[in-house]
A tleap script that builds the chain and sets N, CA, C and O, in Angstrom:
source leaprc.protein.ff14SB
mol = sequence {
  NMET ILE LEU HIE GLN GLU ARG TYR LEU ASP
  TYR ILE GLN LYS LYS GLY VAL GLY LYS ASN
  ASP ARG VAL ALA SER SER PRO LYS SER TYR
  LEU SER TYR LEU ARG SER VAL ALA GLN LEU
  LEU GLY ARG ASP ILE THR PRO ASP LEU LEU
  ARG THR ALA GLN ASP ILE GLU ARG VAL ALA
  LEU ALA LEU GLU GLY GLN ARG LYS PRO ARG
  THR VAL ARG ASN TYR LYS SER ALA MET ARG
  GLN TYR ALA ALA MET THR GLN GLU SER GLY
  CLEU
}
set mol.1.N position { 94.816 106.570 106.954 }
set mol.1.CA position { 95.941 106.181 106.137 }
set mol.1.C position { 96.804 105.187 106.902 }
set mol.1.O position { 96.946 105.266 108.122 }
set mol.2.N position { 97.365 104.269 106.170 }
set mol.2.CA position { 98.275 103.287 106.744 }
set mol.2.C position { 99.654 103.533 106.144 }
set mol.2.O position { 99.888 103.275 104.963 }
set mol.3.N position { 100.553 104.030 106.967 }
set mol.3.CA position { 101.914 104.269 106.513 }
set mol.3.C position { 102.578 102.918 106.234 }
set mol.3.O position { 102.474 102.002 107.050 }
set mol.4.N position { 103.247 102.786 105.112 }
set mol.4.CA position { 103.907 101.546 104.695 }
set mol.4.C position { 102.890 100.453 104.350 }
set mol.4.O position { 103.122 99.272 104.604 }
set mol.5.N position { 101.768 100.864 103.772 }
set mol.5.CA position { 100.692 99.921 103.467 }
set mol.5.C position { 101.151 98.788 102.545 }
set mol.5.O position { 100.863 97.621 102.812 }
set mol.6.N position { 101.845 99.114 101.491 }
set mol.6.CA position { 102.297 98.080 100.550 }
set mol.6.C position { 103.292 97.129 101.214 }
set mol.6.O position { 103.254 95.921 100.979 }
set mol.7.N position { 104.169 97.669 102.032 }
set mol.7.CA position { 105.132 96.828 102.752 }
set mol.7.C position { 104.391 95.892 103.708 }
set mol.7.O position { 104.748 94.722 103.845 }
set mol.8.N position { 103.360 96.415 104.365 }
set mol.8.CA position { 102.549 95.612 105.272 }
set mol.8.C position { 101.870 94.473 104.513 }
set mol.8.O position { 101.899 93.325 104.958 }
set mol.9.N position { 101.269 94.780 103.387 }
set mol.9.CA position { 100.590 93.767 102.591 }
set mol.9.C position { 101.583 92.686 102.155 }
set mol.9.O position { 101.285 91.496 102.255 }
set mol.10.N position { 102.743 93.087 101.680 }
set mol.10.CA position { 103.777 92.117 101.301 }
set mol.10.C position { 104.201 91.278 102.502 }
set mol.10.O position { 104.365 90.063 102.399 }
set mol.11.N position { 104.374 91.938 103.631 }
set mol.11.CA position { 104.818 91.253 104.850 }
set mol.11.C position { 103.834 90.165 105.270 }
set mol.11.O position { 104.233 89.026 105.512 }
set mol.12.N position { 102.561 90.510 105.355 }
set mol.12.CA position { 101.595 89.518 105.842 }
set mol.12.C position { 101.414 88.377 104.835 }
set mol.12.O position { 101.153 87.240 105.226 }
set mol.13.N position { 101.550 88.676 103.564 }
set mol.13.CA position { 101.453 87.605 102.570 }
set mol.13.C position { 102.655 86.667 102.687 }
set mol.13.O position { 102.502 85.453 102.561 }
set mol.14.N position { 103.839 87.212 102.925 }
set mol.14.CA position { 105.028 86.378 103.101 }
set mol.14.C position { 104.932 85.545 104.374 }
set mol.14.O position { 105.513 84.462 104.456 }
set mol.15.N position { 104.208 86.041 105.357 }
set mol.15.CA position { 104.023 85.311 106.610 }
set mol.15.C position { 102.910 84.272 106.508 }
set mol.15.O position { 102.640 83.546 107.464 }
set mol.16.N position { 102.264 84.208 105.335 }
set mol.16.CA position { 101.263 83.170 105.120 }
set mol.16.C position { 99.832 83.580 105.364 }
set mol.16.O position { 98.933 82.744 105.274 }
set mol.17.N position { 99.590 84.839 105.670 }
set mol.17.CA position { 98.216 85.297 105.878 }
set mol.17.C position { 97.479 85.191 104.549 }
set mol.17.O position { 97.895 85.772 103.546 }
set mol.18.N position { 96.386 84.445 104.557 }
set mol.18.CA position { 95.565 84.297 103.367 }
set mol.18.C position { 95.989 83.172 102.442 }
set mol.18.O position { 95.375 82.965 101.395 }
set mol.19.N position { 97.029 82.444 102.814 }
set mol.19.CA position { 97.558 81.384 101.954 }
set mol.19.C position { 96.506 80.328 101.628 }
set mol.19.O position { 96.480 79.794 100.518 }
set mol.20.N position { 95.646 80.029 102.589 }
set mol.20.CA position { 94.650 78.981 102.395 }
set mol.20.C position { 93.252 79.520 102.126 }
set mol.20.O position { 92.283 78.762 102.175 }
set mol.21.N position { 93.130 80.809 101.844 }
set mol.21.CA position { 91.818 81.401 101.569 }
set mol.21.C position { 91.220 80.808 100.301 }
set mol.21.O position { 91.908 80.593 99.304 }
set mol.22.N position { 89.937 80.555 100.369 }
set mol.22.CA position { 89.226 80.076 99.191 }
set mol.22.C position { 88.280 81.148 98.657 }
set mol.22.O position { 88.062 81.235 97.449 }
set mol.23.N position { 87.718 81.962 99.547 }
set mol.23.CA position { 86.749 82.964 99.125 }
set mol.23.C position { 87.248 84.368 99.447 }
set mol.23.O position { 87.578 85.133 98.542 }
set mol.24.N position { 87.304 84.705 100.724 }
set mol.24.CA position { 87.713 86.053 101.143 }
set mol.24.C position { 89.240 86.157 101.138 }
set mol.24.O position { 89.951 85.159 101.250 }
set mol.25.N position { 89.708 87.370 101.007 }
set mol.25.CA position { 91.148 87.621 101.031 }
set mol.25.C position { 91.539 88.149 102.409 }
set mol.25.O position { 91.216 89.286 102.752 }
set mol.26.N position { 92.222 87.342 103.186 }
set mol.26.CA position { 92.651 87.772 104.513 }
set mol.26.C position { 93.569 88.991 104.474 }
set mol.26.O position { 93.403 89.893 105.295 }
set mol.27.N position { 94.530 89.051 103.552 }
set mol.27.CA position { 95.364 90.259 103.519 }
set mol.27.C position { 94.530 91.529 103.330 }
set mol.27.O position { 94.791 92.542 103.980 }
set mol.28.N position { 93.549 91.482 102.464 }
set mol.28.CA position { 92.693 92.648 102.268 }
set mol.28.C position { 91.860 92.923 103.511 }
set mol.28.O position { 91.593 94.079 103.838 }
set mol.29.N position { 91.446 91.866 104.206 }
set mol.29.CA position { 90.708 92.049 105.455 }
set mol.29.C position { 91.582 92.732 106.495 }
set mol.29.O position { 91.119 93.616 107.217 }
set mol.30.N position { 92.849 92.322 106.575 }
set mol.30.CA position { 93.758 92.941 107.530 }
set mol.30.C position { 93.919 94.429 107.234 }
set mol.30.O position { 93.941 95.248 108.153 }
set mol.31.N position { 94.031 94.776 105.961 }
set mol.31.CA position { 94.118 96.190 105.602 }
set mol.31.C position { 92.847 96.920 106.005 }
set mol.31.O position { 92.901 98.041 106.510 }
set mol.32.N position { 91.713 96.289 105.784 }
set mol.32.CA position { 90.434 96.888 106.156 }
set mol.32.C position { 90.355 97.098 107.671 }
set mol.32.O position { 89.861 98.126 108.134 }
set mol.33.N position { 90.840 96.130 108.431 }
set mol.33.CA position { 90.843 96.267 109.897 }
set mol.33.C position { 91.675 97.469 110.315 }
set mol.33.O position { 91.249 98.262 111.155 }
set mol.34.N position { 92.859 97.606 109.733 }
set mol.34.CA position { 93.712 98.743 110.095 }
set mol.34.C position { 93.083 100.073 109.684 }
set mol.34.O position { 93.193 101.062 110.408 }
set mol.35.N position { 92.430 100.098 108.535 }
set mol.35.CA position { 91.735 101.325 108.124 }
set mol.35.C position { 90.635 101.680 109.108 }
set mol.35.O position { 90.444 102.851 109.437 }
set mol.36.N position { 89.914 100.676 109.577 }
set mol.36.CA position { 88.856 100.919 110.564 }
set mol.36.C position { 89.426 101.456 111.862 }
set mol.36.O position { 88.862 102.370 112.463 }
set mol.37.N position { 90.549 100.886 112.298 }
set mol.37.CA position { 91.204 101.372 113.515 }
set mol.37.C position { 91.602 102.831 113.336 }
set mol.37.O position { 91.366 103.654 114.221 }
set mol.38.N position { 92.201 103.153 112.201 }
set mol.38.CA position { 92.612 104.532 111.936 }
set mol.38.C position { 91.409 105.470 111.977 }
set mol.38.O position { 91.483 106.556 112.552 }
set mol.39.N position { 90.317 105.055 111.376 }
set mol.39.CA position { 89.121 105.891 111.341 }
set mol.39.C position { 88.544 106.084 112.742 }
set mol.39.O position { 88.180 107.198 113.119 }
set mol.40.N position { 88.460 105.007 113.505 }
set mol.40.CA position { 87.907 105.104 114.858 }
set mol.40.C position { 88.767 105.981 115.769 }
set mol.40.O position { 88.248 106.718 116.607 }
set mol.41.N position { 90.077 105.892 115.597 }
set mol.41.CA position { 90.995 106.683 116.423 }
set mol.41.C position { 91.134 108.114 115.912 }
set mol.41.O position { 91.495 109.020 116.664 }
set mol.42.N position { 90.847 108.305 114.637 }
set mol.42.CA position { 91.082 109.610 114.030 }
set mol.42.C position { 92.559 109.880 113.846 }
set mol.42.O position { 93.002 111.028 113.890 }
set mol.43.N position { 93.328 108.804 113.639 }
set mol.43.CA position { 94.783 108.900 113.477 }
set mol.43.C position { 95.245 107.949 112.386 }
set mol.43.O position { 94.586 106.950 112.099 }
set mol.44.N position { 96.371 108.265 111.788 }
set mol.44.CA position { 96.989 107.370 110.825 }
set mol.44.C position { 97.630 106.200 111.561 }
set mol.44.O position { 98.029 106.321 112.720 }
set mol.45.N position { 97.723 105.078 110.878 }
set mol.45.CA position { 98.446 103.925 111.404 }
set mol.45.C position { 99.903 104.114 111.000 }
set mol.45.O position { 100.231 104.152 109.814 }
set mol.46.N position { 100.769 104.233 111.997 }
set mol.46.CA position { 102.193 104.464 111.768 }
set mol.46.C position { 103.013 103.589 112.714 }
set mol.46.O position { 102.481 103.082 113.702 }
set mol.47.N position { 104.292 103.407 112.425 }
set mol.47.CA position { 105.139 102.661 113.352 }
set mol.47.C position { 105.180 103.289 114.749 }
set mol.47.O position { 105.346 102.574 115.737 }
set mol.48.N position { 105.032 104.602 114.844 }
set mol.48.CA position { 105.024 105.242 116.166 }
set mol.48.C position { 103.781 104.880 116.965 }
set mol.48.O position { 103.828 104.841 118.194 }
set mol.49.N position { 102.673 104.616 116.286 }
set mol.49.CA position { 101.425 104.244 116.964 }
set mol.49.C position { 101.432 102.779 117.353 }
set mol.49.O position { 100.996 102.431 118.450 }
set mol.50.N position { 101.917 101.917 116.477 }
set mol.50.CA position { 101.876 100.463 116.697 }
set mol.50.C position { 103.256 99.845 116.540 }
set mol.50.O position { 103.655 99.452 115.444 }
set mol.51.N position { 103.970 99.766 117.643 }
set mol.51.CA position { 105.309 99.180 117.608 }
set mol.51.C position { 105.435 98.024 118.600 }
set mol.51.O position { 106.145 97.055 118.332 }
set mol.52.N position { 104.761 98.118 119.725 }
set mol.52.CA position { 104.927 97.131 120.796 }
set mol.52.C position { 103.585 96.515 121.193 }
set mol.52.O position { 102.519 96.987 120.796 }
set mol.53.N position { 103.670 95.449 121.985 }
set mol.53.CA position { 102.451 94.810 122.512 }
set mol.53.C position { 101.668 95.797 123.378 }
set mol.53.O position { 100.437 95.771 123.392 }
set mol.54.N position { 102.374 96.661 124.097 }
set mol.54.CA position { 101.707 97.664 124.926 }
set mol.54.C position { 100.935 98.658 124.054 }
set mol.54.O position { 99.839 99.085 124.419 }
set mol.55.N position { 101.500 99.021 122.918 }
set mol.55.CA position { 100.802 99.923 121.988 }
set mol.55.C position { 99.506 99.283 121.509 }
set mol.55.O position { 98.464 99.936 121.459 }
set mol.56.N position { 99.577 98.012 121.161 }
set mol.56.CA position { 98.397 97.297 120.670 }
set mol.56.C position { 97.322 97.255 121.746 }
set mol.56.O position { 96.152 97.508 121.460 }
set mol.57.N position { 97.701 96.940 122.968 }
set mol.57.CA position { 96.726 96.880 124.069 }
set mol.57.C position { 96.120 98.251 124.345 }
set mol.57.O position { 94.923 98.362 124.612 }
set mol.58.N position { 96.940 99.290 124.281 }
set mol.58.CA position { 96.442 100.649 124.507 }
set mol.58.C position { 95.399 101.019 123.465 }
set mol.58.O position { 94.349 101.569 123.796 }
set mol.59.N position { 95.687 100.719 122.214 }
set mol.59.CA position { 94.741 101.026 121.143 }
set mol.59.C position { 93.482 100.177 121.288 }
set mol.59.O position { 92.371 100.679 121.115 }
set mol.60.N position { 93.649 98.898 121.602 }
set mol.60.CA position { 92.488 98.014 121.771 }
set mol.60.C position { 91.582 98.510 122.892 }
set mol.60.O position { 90.358 98.460 122.766 }
set mol.61.N position { 92.167 98.986 123.980 }
set mol.61.CA position { 91.359 99.534 125.076 }
set mol.61.C position { 90.569 100.757 124.623 }
set mol.61.O position { 89.426 100.953 125.035 }
set mol.62.N position { 91.174 101.566 123.786 }
set mol.62.CA position { 90.486 102.755 123.273 }
set mol.62.C position { 89.317 102.377 122.366 }
set mol.62.O position { 88.374 103.152 122.208 }
set mol.63.N position { 89.382 101.180 121.769 }
set mol.63.CA position { 88.332 100.739 120.844 }
set mol.63.C position { 87.205 99.978 121.529 }
set mol.63.O position { 86.129 99.805 120.957 }
set mol.64.N position { 87.456 99.521 122.763 }
set mol.64.CA position { 86.420 98.777 123.477 }
set mol.64.C position { 85.169 99.624 123.627 }
set mol.64.O position { 85.231 100.810 123.952 }
set mol.65.N position { 84.052 98.996 123.388 }
set mol.65.CA position { 82.786 99.697 123.477 }
set mol.65.C position { 82.377 100.347 122.166 }
set mol.65.O position { 81.203 100.657 121.967 }
set mol.66.N position { 83.328 100.555 121.278 }
set mol.66.CA position { 83.014 101.116 119.964 }
set mol.66.C position { 82.683 100.013 118.966 }
set mol.66.O position { 81.957 100.237 117.997 }
set mol.67.N position { 83.218 98.827 119.210 }
set mol.67.CA position { 82.980 97.667 118.353 }
set mol.67.C position { 82.811 96.437 119.237 }
set mol.67.O position { 83.193 96.448 120.407 }
set mol.68.N position { 82.241 95.386 118.677 }
set mol.68.CA position { 82.050 94.134 119.404 }
set mol.68.C position { 83.413 93.532 119.739 }
set mol.68.O position { 84.387 93.767 119.024 }
set mol.69.N position { 83.487 92.746 120.835 }
set mol.69.CA position { 84.769 92.142 121.227 }
set mol.69.C position { 85.420 91.321 120.116 }
set mol.69.O position { 86.640 91.365 119.955 }
set mol.70.N position { 84.636 90.584 119.359 }
set mol.70.CA position { 85.225 89.787 118.276 }
set mol.70.C position { 85.881 90.686 117.229 }
set mol.70.O position { 86.945 90.358 116.705 }
set mol.71.N position { 85.254 91.804 116.929 }
set mol.71.CA position { 85.815 92.740 115.958 }
set mol.71.C position { 87.114 93.333 116.489 }
set mol.71.O position { 88.086 93.468 115.745 }
set mol.72.N position { 87.136 93.687 117.767 }
set mol.72.CA position { 88.366 94.225 118.368 }
set mol.72.C position { 89.464 93.169 118.322 }
set mol.72.O position { 90.626 93.512 118.102 }
set mol.73.N position { 89.132 91.894 118.523 }
set mol.73.CA position { 90.145 90.827 118.409 }
set mol.73.C position { 90.712 90.767 116.992 }
set mol.73.O position { 91.913 90.576 116.804 }
set mol.74.N position { 89.841 90.931 115.999 }
set mol.74.CA position { 90.323 90.960 114.614 }
set mol.74.C position { 91.256 92.145 114.398 }
set mol.74.O position { 92.296 92.016 113.751 }
set mol.75.N position { 90.880 93.293 114.940 }
set mol.75.CA position { 91.732 94.477 114.839 }
set mol.75.C position { 93.092 94.208 115.469 }
set mol.75.O position { 94.127 94.570 114.910 }
set mol.76.N position { 93.083 93.570 116.638 }
set mol.76.CA position { 94.333 93.292 117.343 }
set mol.76.C position { 95.241 92.377 116.528 }
set mol.76.O position { 96.459 92.557 116.515 }
set mol.77.N position { 94.653 91.407 115.855 }
set mol.77.CA position { 95.437 90.504 115.019 }
set mol.77.C position { 96.147 91.283 113.910 }
set mol.77.O position { 97.331 91.068 113.654 }
set mol.78.N position { 95.426 92.175 113.264 }
set mol.78.CA position { 96.026 93.002 112.210 }
set mol.78.C position { 97.082 93.942 112.787 }
set mol.78.O position { 98.126 94.160 112.172 }
set mol.79.N position { 96.811 94.495 113.965 }
set mol.79.CA position { 97.777 95.397 114.602 }
set mol.79.C position { 99.043 94.649 115.014 }
set mol.79.O position { 100.142 95.195 114.912 }
set mol.80.N position { 98.903 93.401 115.480 }
set mol.80.CA position { 100.084 92.609 115.849 }
set mol.80.C position { 100.985 92.388 114.637 }
set mol.80.O position { 102.208 92.474 114.744 }
set mol.81.N position { 100.386 92.106 113.500 }
set mol.81.CA position { 101.176 91.921 112.282 }
set mol.81.C position { 101.879 93.215 111.888 }
set mol.81.O position { 103.030 93.196 111.452 }
set mol.82.N position { 101.182 94.340 112.045 }
set mol.82.CA position { 101.796 95.631 111.709 }
set mol.82.C position { 102.980 95.904 112.640 }
set mol.82.O position { 104.044 96.328 112.190 }
set mol.83.N position { 102.789 95.659 113.930 }
set mol.83.CA position { 103.872 95.884 114.892 }
set mol.83.C position { 105.056 94.964 114.594 }
set mol.83.O position { 106.207 95.395 114.662 }
set mol.84.N position { 104.785 93.720 114.267 }
set mol.84.CA position { 105.862 92.790 113.941 }
set mol.84.C position { 106.627 93.259 112.700 }
set mol.84.O position { 107.854 93.178 112.647 }
set mol.85.N position { 105.879 93.751 111.702 }
set mol.85.CA position { 106.519 94.262 110.498 }
set mol.85.C position { 107.427 95.449 110.831 }
set mol.85.O position { 108.545 95.532 110.322 }
set mol.86.N position { 106.964 96.352 111.669 }
set mol.86.CA position { 107.778 97.526 111.997 }
set mol.86.C position { 109.045 97.118 112.731 }
set mol.86.O position { 110.118 97.671 112.492 }
set mol.87.N position { 108.914 96.149 113.623 }
set mol.87.CA position { 110.090 95.702 114.377 }
set mol.87.C position { 111.088 94.974 113.485 }
set mol.87.O position { 112.292 95.224 113.554 }
set mol.88.N position { 110.579 94.070 112.643 }
set mol.88.CA position { 111.466 93.300 111.769 }
set mol.88.C position { 112.118 94.176 110.704 }
set mol.88.O position { 113.246 93.917 110.284 }
set mol.89.N position { 111.409 95.208 110.273 }
set mol.89.CA position { 111.922 96.094 109.213 }
set mol.89.C position { 112.748 97.239 109.758 }
set mol.89.O position { 113.397 97.954 108.994 }
set mol.90.N position { 112.734 97.425 111.080 }
set mol.90.CA position { 113.473 98.521 111.682 }
set mol.90.C position { 112.883 99.884 111.373 }
set mol.90.O position { 113.604 100.879 111.301 }
set mol.91.N position { 111.569 99.929 111.190 }
set mol.91.CA position { 110.901 101.208 110.882 }
set mol.91.C position { 110.705 102.036 112.127 }
set mol.91.O position { 110.161 103.138 112.056 }
savepdb mol mol.pdb
quit
């Protein structure tokens, strides 16, 4: 589960994620990345889990070896947006 999922989707769209997409939907991909992270960790995505750059690095380290490096980079991109949303929204 992704806590504040709708707020996250609105946030990344306002930040321009997916603005130039022609085929795939980047916002939906970002949600999919976060769902995958939650599943791999066995935890919900919450502001307490992803608030700072250190949180993102900690989670990324836990995912290393479970997915290819490029996939982990995609996960990190989605996690950075989530952390930015939590900070900007004061969650």
